[in-house]
VOBA-1610 file (N, C-alpha, C; in pm, whole numbers, padded with zeros to 5 digits, always signed):
BEGIN
Met-00335-01068-02054Met-00217-00998-02088Met-00231-00920-02221Lys-00130-00832-02245Lys-00139-00754-02369Lys-00123-00850-02490Arg-00170-00804-02597Arg-00169-00890-02724Arg-00017-00915-02758Pro+00010-01051-02776Pro+00153-01078-02819Pro+00191-01010-02940Arg+00314-00962-02954Arg+00361-00901-03081Arg+00418-01000-03176Ala+00366-01004-03296Ala+00411-01095-03395Ala+00497-01024-03499Leu+00625-01049-03512Leu+00709-00994-03613Leu+00698-01062-03750Ile+00660-00990-03839Ile+00651-01039-03980Ile+00753-00970-04067Ile+00849-01039-04110Ile+00970-00982-04183Ile+00921-00960-04330Thr+00944-00841-04378Thr+00903-00800-04514Thr+01028-00756-04598Gly+00992-00729-04725Gly+01088-00669-04814Gly+01174-00757-04887Glu+01239-00706-04997Glu+01338-00785-05076Glu+01289-00906-05148Gly+01159-00891-05197Gly+01104-00996-05275Gly+01006-01081-05203Leu+00981-01056-05073Leu+00891-01130-04992Leu+00746-01072-05027Asn+00648-01162-04999Asn+00504-01103-05015Asn+00420-01180-04918Cys+00290-01166-04929Cys+00192-01235-04829Cys+00193-01170-04704Glu+00266-01050-04688Glu+00273-00993-04545Glu+00144-00939-04491Arg+00055-00885-04586Arg-00081-00839-04541Arg-00175-00954-04496Glu-00163-01060-04569Glu-00252-01168-04537Glu-00204-01235-04403Thr-00072-01240-04384Thr-00010-01296-04258Thr-00049-01198-04140Ala-00035-01083-04164Ala-00076-00979-04056Ala-00221-00993-04018Tyr-00305-01016-04115Tyr-00453-01029-04084Tyr-00477-01156-04005Ala-00400-01259-04050Ala-00410-01395-03972Ala-00383-01374-03823Phe-00266-01309-03794Phe-00231-01281-03649Phe-00325-01194-03587Glu-00381-01096-03657Glu-00487-01011-03600Glu-00609-01084-03563Leu-00652-01175-03651Leu-00779-01264-03617Leu-00746-01344-03497Ala-00616-01391-03475Ala-00578-01477-03372Ala-00556-01409-03237Gly-00563-01275-03237Gly-00555-01196-03114Gly-00405-01148-03092Ala-00319-01147-03192Ala-00188-01090-03175Ala-00185-00951-03239Glu-00076-00880-03209Glu-00049-00751-03267Glu+00056-00773-03381Pro+00013-00764-03503Pro+00105-00799-03614Pro+00192-00675-03641Cys+00323-00694-03655Cys+00419-00585-03676Cys+00502-00619-03801Leu+00481-00537-03907Leu+00554-00558-04032Leu+00688-00486-04024Val+00796-00553-04032Val+00928-00494-04021Val+01009-00538-04151His+01074-00440-04209His+01154-00470-04318His+01285-00533-04273Leu+01332-00636-04348Leu+01453-00700-04316Leu+01570-00606-04288Gly+01575-00501-04376Gly+01687-00408-04348Gly+01684-00343-04218Glu+01566-00335-04153Glu+01567-00280-04015Glu+01628-00372-03918Leu+01609-00496-03936Leu+01674-00596-03850Leu+01820-00602-03870Leu+01866-00599-03995Leu+02006-00616-04028Leu+02077-00491-03969Ser+02016-00368-03973Ser+02079-00253-03929Ser+02067-00230-03778Arg+01992-00318-03706Arg+01967-00318-03567Arg+01875-00203-03523Ser+01800-00140-03619Ser+01708-00048-03576Ser+01578-00110-03529Ala+01567-00249-03553Ala+01465-00324-03490Ala+01529-00451-03430Arg+01472-00502-03326Arg+01533-00620-03260Arg+01431-00731-03249Leu+01480-00855-03284Leu+01399-00975-03273Leu+01341-00993-03136Leu+01417-00965-03038Leu+01374-00993-02894Leu+01279-00907-02846Asp+01233-00806-02923Asp+01118-00720-02879Asp+00984-00776-02921Tyr+00983-00896-02974Tyr+00861-00965-03016Tyr+00848-01111-02954Gln+00726-01153-02959Gln+00701-01289-02894Gln+00676-01394-03000Ile+00650-01360-03121Ile+00630-01462-03237Ile+00701-01404-03356Leu+00750-01493-03436Leu+00831-01461-03556Leu+00783-01535-03677Ala+00759-01458-03785Ala+00701-01519-03905Ala+00793-01489-04021Phe+00850-01594-04085Phe+00914-01594-04221Phe+00816-01617-04330Ile+00774-01517-04401Ile+00664-01525-04492Ile+00711-01587-04630Gly+00608-01607-04715Gly+00633-01658-04849Gly+00677-01549-04956Gly+00708-01585-05059Gly+00751-01502-05169Gly+00877-01545-05239Phe+00952-01454-05287Phe+01071-01479-05362Phe+01185-01399-05312Ser+01231-01432-05184Ser+01340-01348-05124Ser+01458-01345-05207Asn+01505-01215-05231Asn+01617-01185-05313Asn+01613-01258-05450Gly+01491-01266-05499Gly+01468-01314-05634Gly+01492-01470-05644Asp+01503-01541-05537Asp+01538-01680-05535Asp+01671-01703-05609His+01753-01611-05609His+01886-01637-05670His+01965-01729-05582Leu+02042-01826-05649Leu+02112-01932-05581Leu+02019-02031-05515Gly+01899-02032-05542Gly+01793-02127-05484Gly+01702-02051-05380Ala+01583-02100-05370Ala+01482-02036-05294Ala+01527-02027-05145Gly+01526-01907-05086Gly+01564-01888-04951Gly+01708-01888-04906Thr+01797-01920-05009Thr+01932-01942-04983Thr+02006-01799-04932Ile+01970-01694-05005Ile+02045-01576-04963Ile+01990-01521-04836Gln+01866-01526-04815Gln+01800-01479-04692Gln+01856-01557-04575Ala+01857-01696-04591Ala+01918-01777-04490Ala+02063-01738-04453Ala+02149-01710-04551Ala+02289-01678-04529Ala+02297-01546-04462Arg+02208-01449-04487Arg+02219-01315-04424Arg+02178-01329-04276Phe+02081-01407-04253Phe+02050-01434-04104Phe+02157-01506-04037Lys+02212-01609-04098Lys+02319-01678-04029Lys+02441-01579-04000Arg+02472-01488-04096Arg+02586-01407-04074Arg+02559-01291-03972Arg+02442-01231-03981Arg+02411-01110-03911Arg+02331-01120-03786Leu+02245-01224-03784Leu+02134-01224-03678Leu+02136-01355-03607Trp+02230-01445-03626Trp+02225-01571-03569Trp+02214-01586-03425Glu+02291-01508-03354Glu+02297-01514-03198Glu+02165-01462-03151Glu+02115-01357-03209Glu+01988-01311-03155Glu+01873-01402-03184Leu+01880-01472-03306Leu+01784-01574-03346Leu+01790-01693-03244Lys+01906-01734-03208Lys+01929-01842-03115Lys+01864-01818-02982Thr+01891-01693-02938Thr+01826-01656-02807Thr+01669-01653-02811Phe+01624-01607-02927Phe+01476-01599-02950Phe+01419-01743-02944Thr+01483-01838-03020Thr+01423-01969-03022Thr+01449-02049-02892Ala+01563-02018-02824Ala+01592-02091-02711Ala+01488-02061-02597Gly+01428-01949-02606Gly+01329-01904-02508Gly+01182-01968-02536Gly+01178-02044-02638Gly+01052-02115-02677Gly+00948-02025-02740Arg+00995-01915-02800Arg+00897-01830-02875Arg+00872-01896-03010Pro+00744-01890-03045Pro+00697-01962-03170Pro+00756-01894-03292Val+00790-01977-03387Val+00853-01933-03516Val+00778-02014-03624Ile+00737-01937-03732Ile+00676-02010-03846Ile+00745-01965-03971Gly+00766-02065-04054Gly+00820-02030-04190Gly+00723-02087-04291Ile+00667-01994-04388Ile+00569-02048-04482Ile+00633-02034-04618Cys+00634-02143-04693Cys+00682-02151-04835Cys+00829-02108-04831Asn+00848-01982-04884Asn+00986-01929-04892Asn+01051-01930-04747Gly+00968-01899-04648Gly+01010-01903-04516Gly+01054-02031-04460Phe+00986-02142-04507Phe+01018-02276-04471Phe+01150-02312-04545Gln+01169-02274-04674Gln+01300-02295-04741Gln+01411-02223-04665Thr+01381-02099-04618Thr+01485-02026-04538Thr+01521-02101-04405Leu+01414-02144-04334Leu+01445-02206-04208Leu+01533-02343-04230Val+01503-02415-04329Val+01581-02532-04356Val+01718-02506-04405Lys+01742-02402-04485Lys+01868-02370-04538Lys+01958-02299-04435Met+01890-02235-04324Met+01960-02169-04224Met+02000-02266-04122Gly+01943-02391-04121Gly+01967-02489-04021Gly+01893-02463-03890Leu+01777-02409-03903Leu+01687-02398-03784Leu+01592-02523-03784Leu+01568-02580-03901Leu+01491-02702-03914Leu+01572-02798-03994Pro+01570-02924-03964Pro+01480-02996-03854Pro+01533-02961-03719Ala+01659-02930-03695Ala+01699-02901-03564Ala+01767-02759-03560Pro+01741-02684-03456Pro+01804-02544-03451Pro+01946-02538-03412Gln+02031-02602-03497Gln+02172-02609-03463Gln+02262-02519-03557Gly+02199-02462-03654Gly+02273-02381-03752Gly+02342-02462-03853Val+02319-02593-03868Val+02382-02675-03970Val+02270-02728-04067Gln+02288-02704-04192Gln+02185-02745-04291Gln+02204-02892-04316Thr+02097-02975-04283Thr+02106-03116-04298Thr+02006-03163-04405Ala+01919-03077-04469Ala+01829-03116-04569Ala+01816-02994-04659Thr+01733-03006-04760Thr+01707-02901-04852Thr+01571-02906-04898Ile+01520-02794-04968Ile+01398-02791-05044Ile+01429-02757-05185Met+01409-02846-05277Met+01454-02828-05417Met+01341-02824-05513Gly+01379-02820-05645Gly+01282-02800-05748Gly+01174-02911-05749Asn+01051-02874-05781Asn+00942-02967-05801Asn+00975-03082-05902Asp+00932-03200-05882Asp+00960-03314-05983Asp+00881-03276-06104Ser+00784-03200-06104Ser+00706-03162-06223Ser+00787-03074-06320Gly+00886-03008-06265Gly+00959-02914-06342Gly+00894-02779-06365Arg+00786-02751-06286Arg+00719-02625-06308Arg+00660-02570-06180Phe+00614-02451-06187Phe+00564-02387-06073Phe+00419-02451-06047Glu+00396-02492-05919Glu+00269-02553-05885Glu+00183-02457-05808Asp+00061-02430-05860Asp-00030-02353-05788Asp-00163-02425-05788Arg-00193-02484-05673Arg-00312-02576-05650Arg-00343-02586-05502Trp-00471-02637-05468Trp-00508-02671-05332Trp-00473-02811-05310Val-00423-02836-05184Val-00378-02979-05147Val-00437-03013-05007Gln-00458-03146-04992Gln-00499-03198-04869Gln-00376-03233-04783Leu-00386-03209-04655Leu-00274-03235-04568Leu-00329-03326-04444Val-00252-03421-04417Val-00286-03499-04299Val-00181-03467-04207Leu-00225-03440-04068Leu-00136-03396-03964Leu-00108-03502-03864Glu+00019-03502-03813Glu+00061-03601-03724Glu+00006-03564-03581Pro-00087-03652-03522Pro-00141-03623-03391Pro-00042-03624-03278Arg+00070-03707-03294Arg+00161-03716-03183Arg+00276-03605-03187Ser+00263-03521-03291Ser+00362-03417-03306Ser+00370-03320-03186Pro+00491-03278-03151Pro+00493-03170-03048Pro+00461-03030-03096Cys+00431-03023-03220Cys+00412-02886-03280Cys+00305-02808-03217Ile+00331-02688-03160Ile+00226-02612-03094Ile+00134-02550-03201Trp+00176-02528-03321Trp+00103-02455-03420Trp-00016-02545-03468Thr-00010-02680-03468Thr-00105-02761-03518Thr-00178-02839-03409Arg-00171-02802-03291Arg-00232-02860-03176Arg-00386-02878-03206Gly-00433-03001-03187Gly-00572-03023-03199Gly-00628-03037-03337Leu-00540-03032-03440Leu-00586-03046-03572Leu-00551-03177-03631Ala-00632-03228-03722Ala-00617-03359-03776Ala-00578-03345-03923Ser-00624-03246-03987Ser-00606-03226-04134Ser-00627-03081-04173Leu-00569-03042-04284Leu-00594-02900-04338Leu-00604-02915-04496Phe-00679-02818-04545Phe-00688-02802-04686Phe-00635-02666-04723Leu-00526-02656-04786Leu-00458-02524-04809Leu-00399-02518-04956Pro-00370-02397-05008Pro-00313-02389-05133Pro-00158-02392-05132Val-00092-02450-05229Val+00049-02428-05255Val+00068-02338-05371Arg+00187-02281-05374Arg+00225-02197-05490Arg+00374-02183-05492His+00445-02269-05550His+00589-02277-05545His+00654-02346-05658Gly+00779-02323-05695Gly+00852-02391-05779Gly+00960-02487-05729Glu+00982-02452-05599Glu+01081-02546-05525Glu+01020-02590-05395Gly+00965-02702-05395Gly+00885-02747-05270Gly+00919-02894-05223Lys+01012-02961-05294Lys+01044-03093-05264Lys+01143-03104-05150Phe+01096-03158-05040Phe+01195-03187-04931Phe+01278-03302-04964Tyr+01415-03283-04933Tyr+01496-03389-04971Tyr+01606-03383-04873Ala+01667-03512-04834Ala+01778-03520-04749Ala+01870-03633-04803Glu+02000-03602-04819Glu+02089-03705-04867Glu+02122-03812-04769Asp+02117-03782-04644Asp+02140-03879-04536Asp+02019-03965-04532Pro+02030-04102-04557Pro+01915-04185-04564Pro+01859-04206-04418Ala+01931-04164-04313Ala+01886-04191-04187Ala+01794-04073-04131Leu+01801-03962-04197Leu+01739-03831-04146Leu+01594-03843-04137Ile+01528-03878-04249Ile+01384-03874-04255Ile+01320-03983-04169Pro+01374-04109-04164Pro+01319-04200-04068Pro+01332-04150-03918Ala+01434-04075-03889Ala+01447-04022-03750Ala+01349-03907-03731Leu+01314-03832-03836Leu+01213-03727-03820Leu+01074-03790-03799Leu+01052-03900-03873Leu+00923-03971-03867Leu+00909-04030-03718Arg+01019-04093-03668Arg+01013-04150-03530Arg+00987-04045-03422Gly+01046-03924-03443Gly+01038-03818-03348Gly+00909-03736-03361His+00827-03779-03455His+00698-03705-03490His+00722-03564-03533Gln+00836-03533-03581Gln+00871-03395-03642Gln+00800-03372-03770Val+00766-03477-03843Val+00691-03451-03971Val+00557-03429-03940Val+00524-03293-03940Val+00397-03250-03888Val+00285-03271-03990Ala+00315-03232-04117Ala+00210-03233-04223Ala+00264-03310-04337Arg+00180-03391-04397Arg+00209-03463-04525Arg+00103-03462-04630Tyr+00143-03443-04748Tyr+00048-03436-04857Tyr-00027-03571-04863Ala-00163-03554-04890Ala-00254-03669-04874Ala-00354-03683-04985Ala-00399-03795-05008Ala-00505-03829-05105Ala-00626-03885-05022Gln-00744-03865-05071Gln-00860-03910-05008Gln-00898-04044-05057Gly-00919-04144-04962Gly-00962-04268-05010Gly-01104-04284-05028Pro-01158-04400-05076Pro-01299-04420-05106Pro-01395-04396-04986Ser-01339-04409-04862Ser-01426-04389-04738Ser-01403-04246-04692Gly-01333-04165-04760Gly-01300-04027-04715Gly-01176-04015-04633Glu-01107-04130-04610Glu-00990-04119-04523Glu-00875-04056-04600Leu-00794-03982-04528Leu-00669-03921-04590Leu-00557-04004-04552Thr-00473-04036-04656Thr-00347-04113-04638Thr-00234-04033-04715Pro-00115-04035-04660Pro-00004-03971-04730Pro+00022-04033-04866Thr+00065-03946-04958Thr+00083-04003-05099Thr+00199-03943-05160Met+00264-04012-05246Met+00368-03960-05338Met+00307-03931-05480Ala+00184-03960-05496Ala+00126-03943-05640Ala+00092-03800-05669Tyr+00127-03757-05777Tyr+00096-03620-05842Tyr-00041-03630-05892Pro-00109-03523-05871Pro-00080-03384-05813Pro-00111-03367-05671Ala-00166-03475-05598Ala-00199-03463-05460Ala-00074-03425-05381Asn+00041-03490-05418Asn+00176-03446-05377Asn+00229-03362-05495Pro+00227-03235-05474Pro+00257-03145-05594Pro+00407-03136-05633Asn+00492-03180-05550Asn+00638-03162-05579Asn+00721-03280-05568Gly+00666-03395-05534Gly+00754-03513-05508Gly+00838-03523-05375Ser+00794-03432-05283Ser+00862-03437-05158Ser+00866-03574-05095Leu+00986-03611-05043Leu+01015-03738-04987Leu+00914-03761-04871Glu+00867-03889-04864Glu+00769-03920-04760Glu+00647-03830-04751Ala+00627-03760-04861Ala+00510-03665-04871Ala+00522-03547-04773Ile+00639-03513-04730Ile+00656-03410-04625Ile+00614-03268-04682Ala+00517-03213-04611Ala+00478-03079-04642Ala+00509-02982-04535Gly+00538-03030-04412Gly+00575-02943-04302Gly+00648-03011-04192Leu+00739-02942-04123Leu+00827-03004-04015Leu+00824-02911-03895Cys+00856-02963-03768Cys+00886-02883-03665Cys+01010-02939-03592Asp+01066-02854-03506Asp+01181-02904-03431Asp+01126-02986-03310Leu+01220-03048-03237Leu+01182-03139-03133Leu+01097-03068-03018Gly+01125-02939-03008Gly+01050-02870-02908Gly+00905-02827-02949Gly+00878-02830-03075Gly+00753-02798-03131Gly+00716-02654-03155Thr+00809-02566-03130Thr+00779-02420-03151Thr+00822-02359-03281Ile+00923-02433-03348Ile+00960-02383-03483Ile+00895-02472-03587Phe+00822-02415-03664Phe+00740-02486-03771Phe+00757-02424-03901Gly+00774-02519-03999Gly+00786-02473-04139Gly+00685-02555-04230Leu+00627-02489-04320Leu+00542-02566-04414Leu+00531-02496-04544Met+00514-02575-04657Met+00514-02522-04791Met+00370-02457-04817Pro+00253-02533-04793Pro+00132-02461-04815Pro+00116-02335-04738His+00020-02259-04784His-00001-02118-04732His-00121-02113-04646Pro-00112-02122-04505Pro-00233-02106-04422Pro-00280-01962-04419Glu-00209-01863-04443Glu-00253-01726-04449Glu-00342-01702-04573Ala-00351-01793-04662Ala-00428-01771-04783Ala-00567-01838-04775Tyr-00589-01897-04651Tyr-00719-01953-04630Tyr-00772-01901-04490Leu-00818-01771-04480Leu-00859-01717-04361Leu-01005-01694-04356Ser-01068-01697-04480Ser-01214-01663-04484Ser-01271-01786-04559Pro-01397-01818-04530Pro-01459-01929-04609Pro-01472-01904-04761Tyr-01463-01772-04789Tyr-01472-01718-04935Tyr-01339-01731-05005Asn-01225-01779-04926Asn-01099-01811-04999Asn-01108-01954-05063His-01203-02032-05009His-01206-02180-05058His-01250-02180-05203Pro-01181-02266-05287Pro-01209-02257-05426Pro-01346-02304-05470Ser-01418-02375-05379Ser-01546-02429-05410Ser-01663-02355-05327Trp-01642-02240-05274Trp-01735-02186-05184Trp-01869-02149-05255Thr-01859-02117-05385Thr-01990-02081-05453Thr-02074-02213-05477Arg-01998-02323-05512Arg-02066-02445-05521Arg-02130-02490-05397Ala-02062-02478-05289Ala-02111-02516-05154Ala-02247-02436-05124Gly-02235-02313-05152Gly-02353-02229-05125Gly-02464-02269-05214Ala-02446-02305-05341Ala-02555-02341-05428Ala-02614-02477-05383Leu-02527-02560-05315Leu-02585-02687-05272Leu-02647-02684-05131Gly-02644-02559-05074Gly-02704-02543-04943Gly-02619-02584-04830Val-02485-02595-04856Val-02389-02643-04756Val-02354-02522-04671Lys-02366-02521-04542Lys-02327-02409-04457Lys-02177-02386-04461Leu-02135-02264-04487Leu-01993-02231-04488Leu-01943-02211-04345Pro-01815-02253-04321Pro-01768-02237-04185Pro-01746-02090-04145Ala-01726-02065-04022Ala-01711-01924-03977Ala-01588-01866-04023Glu-01486-01942-04047Glu-01354-01887-04088Glu-01272-01996-04169Gly-01166-01950-04234Gly-01089-02047-04308Gly-01011-02141-04216Glu-00961-02258-04270Glu-00883-02347-04179Glu-00750-02295-04144Gly-00695-02202-04212Gly-00563-02156-04181Gly-00557-02073-04051Val-00659-02023-04005Val-00663-01937-03892Val-00628-02009-03760Ala-00659-02132-03756Ala-00636-02224-03637Ala-00487-02231-03605Leu-00399-02228-03703Leu-00262-02242-03675Leu-00216-02113-03592Phe-00254-02005-03635Phe-00218-01870-03574Phe-00276-01866-03439Arg-00402-01910-03422Arg-00468-01903-03291Arg-00387-01990-03193Asn-00340-02105-03239Asn-00259-02196-03147Asn-00139-02121-03102Ala-00066-02058-03202Ala+00057-01996-03158Ala+00037-01883-03054Val-00071-01800-03075Val-00100-01692-02978Val-00138-01758-02848Ala-00214-01860-02842Ala-00259-01920-02713Ala-00131-01978-02640His-00039-02032-02715His+00084-02088-02662His+00165-01973-02585Val+00175-01858-02649Val+00245-01741-02585Val+00174-01701-02461Arg+00036-01695-02472Arg-00044-01641-02349Arg-00027-01748-02239Glu-00005-01871-02266Glu-00002-01971-02165Glu+00139-01983-02110Ser+00237-01934-02181Ser+00380-01961-02138Ser+00412-01862-02026
//
């Protein structure tokens, strides 16, 4: 089939669009950079694409909270089209600011248009820019992480703490295997276990939640940046590995997520 078209929403404080476009290109999709204003004015249509990406950055300057204004604009102007897009099982990813937007829009944890959780300021009280270990839920329905057990990715955010006031929500997400990715620490035998300890958990996110999907597994949001690890030379220790004679991988770990989404579209 033709290459799936991946819509990457740009503009108004967003960034990482070139890295995300390259990730989809490596995965076999046709990346399409479209300014948010084109969607709001209807000169571009969501339904002309097979994959949708809400990228990282500082949409609308993070005024009123990260992702808040972008979420409100989608709810007011594009909600019906977005519902049609997601109801058809087309993959959606929200990275960092995009994850914040999906949660505040009410697309995650469930695509019902009602906000049931939030992503708030880091417990450290500062912007966190570091690499983190993630352990992935093998029973998750998430099509983006299919076949993956762990990831090593960078975070860069000031508001990354997943929080829910309803004490029943997070246990329900865990039971439904919707908690796709959790911040993890490495044990003495090399095993990864979820952790609340800083800095392995860089923001104090409840139950170490770093990424969620909906029950259908096609809508996925995560705070770390997979588009920032596409090449082995993005790894913070690649020079040390080379000096020690360790063979570098063919590509960065983040590429696998995008390959999974493209494969899902082709199989659908």
